C-alpha positions in Angstrom: 32.5 208.6 -31.7 32.3 212.3 -32.3 29.8 213.8 -29.8 30.8 217.3 -28.7 29.2 220.3 -27.2 30.8 223.6 -28.0 29.8 227.3 -27.7 28.8 228.6 -31.1 26.1 230.4 -33.1 25.7 228.4 -36.3 27.3 225.8 -38.7 27.5 225.5 -42.4 29.5 223.1 -44.6 31.9 224.6 -47.1 32.7 222.7 -50.3 35.9 223.2 -52.3 35.8 223.0 -56.1 36.8 219.9 -58.0 37.4 218.8 -61.6 33.9 218.4 -62.8 31.0 220.2 -61.3 27.3 219.9 -62.0 24.2 221.4 -60.4 20.7 222.7 -60.5 17.7 223.5 -58.4 15.5 221.1 -56.4 13.2 221.1 -53.4 13.4 224.9 -53.0 17.1 224.9 -52.9 20.1 223.9 -55.0 22.0 220.7 -55.7 25.6 220.1 -56.8 27.9 217.2 -57.8 31.7 217.2 -57.7 33.4 214.3 -59.4 36.8 213.4 -60.6 35.6 210.6 -62.9 33.9 210.4 -66.2 31.3 212.9 -67.2 27.8 212.6 -65.7 24.5 213.2 -67.5 23.1 216.2 -65.5 19.7 215.9 -67.1 19.3 212.3 -65.7 20.1 213.6 -62.2 17.7 216.5 -62.6 15.0 214.2 -63.9 15.4 211.9 -60.8 15.2 214.8 -58.5 12.1 216.2 -60.3 10.5 212.8 -59.9 11.1 212.8 -56.1 9.7 216.3 -55.9 6.5 215.0 -57.6 6.1 212.6 -54.7 7.3 214.6 -51.7 6.8 218.3 -52.3 4.2 219.7 -50.0 4.3 223.0 -52.0 3.0 221.2 -55.1 -0.7 220.5 -54.8 -0.4 217.7 -57.4 2.3 215.8 -55.6 1.6 212.4 -54.1 2.1 213.6 -50.6 -0.3 216.6 -51.1 -2.9 214.2 -52.5 -2.6 212.1 -49.4 -2.8 215.1 -47.2 -6.2 215.9 -48.8 -7.4 212.3 -48.7 -10.4 211.5 -46.5 -9.9 209.6 -43.2 -10.5 205.9 -43.0 -10.2 205.4 -46.8 -7.0 203.5 -48.0 -4.6 205.6 -50.0 -2.4 203.6 -52.6 1.2 204.6 -51.9 4.1 204.5 -54.3 7.1 202.4 -53.3 9.0 205.7 -52.5 6.2 207.0 -50.2 5.8 203.6 -48.6 9.6 203.4 -47.8 9.5 207.0 -46.4 6.6 206.3 -44.0 8.3 203.1 -42.8 11.6 204.9 -42.2 9.8 207.7 -40.4 8.1 205.2 -38.1 11.4 203.7 -37.3 13.0 207.1 -36.6 9.9 208.2 -34.6 10.6 205.4 -32.2 14.4 205.7 -32.0 14.2 209.5 -31.4 11.6 209.2 -28.6 8.9 210.7 -30.8 10.6 214.0 -31.7 11.0 213.0 -35.4 7.4 213.5 -36.3 6.4 214.1 -40.0 2.9 215.3 -38.9 4.3 218.5 -37.5 4.1 220.3 -40.8 1.0 222.4 -40.1 2.7 223.9 -37.1 5.9 224.6 -39.1 3.7 226.3 -41.7 1.9 228.3 -39.1 5.2 229.8 -38.1 5.8 230.8 -41.7 8.1 228.0 -42.9 5.8 225.8 -45.0 2.9 226.0 -47.5 0.3 228.5 -46.2 -2.4 226.1 -47.3 -1.2 223.6 -44.6 -0.8 226.1 -41.8 -2.8 225.4 -38.7 -1.6 226.8 -35.3 -4.1 224.5 -33.5 -2.7 221.4 -35.1 -1.7 218.5 -32.8 1.1 216.2 -34.1 -0.5 212.8 -34.6 1.8 210.4 -36.4 0.1 207.5 -34.6 -3.1 208.4 -36.5 -1.5 207.3 -39.8 -1.0 203.6 -40.4 0.7 201.7 -43.3 -0.6 198.4 -44.6 2.4 196.6 -46.2 0.3 193.8 -47.8 -1.8 196.3 -49.8 0.8 199.1 -49.9 -1.7 201.6 -48.6 -1.8 204.4 -46.0 -4.8 205.0 -43.8 -5.4 208.1 -41.6 -7.6 207.9 -38.6 -8.0 211.7 -38.5 -8.9 213.8 -41.6 -6.6 216.5 -40.4 -3.5 214.2 -40.3 -0.9 215.3 -42.9 2.6 214.2 -43.8 5.7 216.3 -44.5 9.1 214.5 -44.8 11.2 217.7 -45.2 13.0 216.5 -42.0 14.9 213.9 -44.2 13.8 214.3 -47.8 17.0 215.9 -48.9 19.0 213.1 -47.4 16.6 210.6 -49.1 17.3 212.3 -52.5 21.1 212.2 -51.9 21.0 208.5 -51.3 18.8 208.0 -54.3 21.1 209.9 -56.6 24.2 208.2 -55.2 22.7 204.8 -55.9 22.0 205.9 -59.5 25.6 207.1 -60.0 27.0 204.0 -58.5 24.9 201.8 -60.8 26.5 203.5 -63.7 30.1 202.9 -62.4 30.8 206.1 -60.6 32.8 205.5 -57.4 34.3 208.9 -56.3 32.0 211.9 -55.9 30.6 214.5 -53.5 26.9 215.2 -53.7 25.2 218.2 -52.0 21.6 219.3 -51.7 20.8 222.3 -49.6 24.0 222.0 -47.6 23.6 218.3 -46.9 26.5 216.2 -48.2 27.1 212.6 -49.3 30.6 211.4 -50.2 31.7 208.3 -52.1 35.3 207.3 -52.5 38.5 208.7 -51.1 38.3 212.2 -52.6 40.8 214.2 -54.6 43.9 213.4 -52.5 43.0 209.9 -51.3 42.3 211.0 -47.7 38.6 211.5 -47.9 36.5 214.4 -49.3 37.4 217.6 -47.4 34.6 219.6 -45.9 34.4 222.3 -43.3 32.0 223.4 -40.6 32.0 227.1 -40.7 32.6 229.0 -37.5 29.2 230.0 -36.2 28.5 233.7 -36.5 31.7 234.3 -38.4 32.1 235.5 -42.0 31.7 232.9 -44.8 34.8 230.8 -45.2 35.9 231.0 -41.6 36.2 227.3 -40.6 35.3 226.0 -37.1 36.5 222.5 -37.8 37.4 220.4 -40.8 36.1 216.9 -41.6 37.1 214.3 -44.1 34.2 212.2 -45.5 34.8 208.7 -46.9 31.7 206.9 -48.0 29.7 208.9 -45.5 27.1 211.6 -45.3 27.1 214.8 -43.3 23.9 216.7 -42.4 23.4 219.8 -40.4 20.2 221.1 -38.8 20.4 224.7 -37.6 18.1 227.0 -35.7 20.4 230.1 -35.8 18.8 232.1 -38.6 15.2 230.8 -38.7 13.6 230.6 -35.3 10.3 228.7 -35.7 11.1 226.2 -38.4 12.3 223.5 -35.9 9.2 222.5 -33.9 9.1 220.3 -30.8 6.1 218.0 -31.4 5.8 217.5 -27.6 5.2 221.3 -26.9 3.9 222.3 -30.4 6.3 225.3 -30.2 9.7 226.2 -31.7 12.6 224.9 -29.7 14.0 227.4 -27.2 17.1 225.7 -25.8 20.6 227.0 -26.4 21.6 224.4 -29.0 21.6 226.2 -32.3 22.8 223.4 -34.7 23.6 219.7 -34.8 25.8 218.1 -37.4 25.6 214.3 -37.9 27.8 211.9 -39.9 26.2 208.6 -41.0 26.6 206.0 -43.7 23.2 207.1 -45.1 22.3 210.7 -45.9 18.7 210.0 -45.0 19.8 208.8 -41.6 22.1 211.8 -41.1 19.4 214.2 -42.1 16.8 212.7 -39.8 19.1 212.4 -36.8 20.3 216.0 -37.2 16.8 217.3 -37.1 15.8 215.1 -34.1 18.8 215.8 -32.1 18.3 219.5 -32.6 14.8 219.2 -31.2 16.2 217.4 -28.2 19.1 219.9 -27.7 22.6 219.0 -26.4 21.7 218.0 -22.9 19.1 215.3 -23.8 20.4 214.7 -27.3 23.9 213.7 -26.5 22.9 210.6 -24.4 20.5 209.6 -27.2 23.2 210.0 -29.8 25.7 207.9 -27.7 23.1 205.2 -27.1 22.4 204.8 -30.8 26.1 205.2 -31.9 25.4 208.4 -33.8 28.4 210.7 -34.6 27.0 214.2 -33.7 28.4 217.6 -33.2 26.3 219.9 -31.0 26.8 223.7 -31.3 25.5 225.9 -28.6 24.9 229.7 -28.4 26.9 231.6 -25.8 24.1 234.3 -25.9 21.6 232.2 -24.0 21.6 231.1 -20.4 
């Protein structure tokens, strides 16, 4: 298992070019697909991503999650299959991460300038326990009117898994997908030894590689706190994390798992995060800043 602590300032995956490249914009960032196989219908991928945005974007007041966030307390809210699956995954990860993966932290993140201003509330108290899901009726119910959801802690990974499933259903077996720097690989890559990726040397010029990785039917997600202090909130303190771990990279079979674990382990930091990663069998690379004591 990869579970390291090293001195560094930041991490970023670099992606080499391959035969066929597709891309566009989604979720406030970009997406790309590298494949060695038959051509892909880029419009179908973009349509799928747009559909997910219509469910999970907190910036879009008409999205499903925004409608839930405005929904009154105690009244059932009919959830789509996608939203229902996300809330159940979040509940599982909330328990596995000792409560630090909390999708109700959005108002605090927004209050520090990293979310929709309409959601910003510096006095908000994370309250994931105040939202329940009724599987029989596929409904969500909030006990507090102020309870809101924001799945940005794993929605890019969710989208990667969704697009990968669509590609596989149409016969594609070898590709590298990326959304906002998060990666998902299928197949053995261009040289048969896995898809080559690199973790950039933190604080160094672009292209200077700290370590190289080969992905084979795996996902790689990185959560970093080196350029945007304030967007990673510890729900226990309601404040941005202040420890010296500045990024965490996680490899997992599922991109959604990798994305969620990278965020949660960065909240914990290296000292408390490494034992949790080891306990759950998570491959994690912790990068620390030498500038903090």
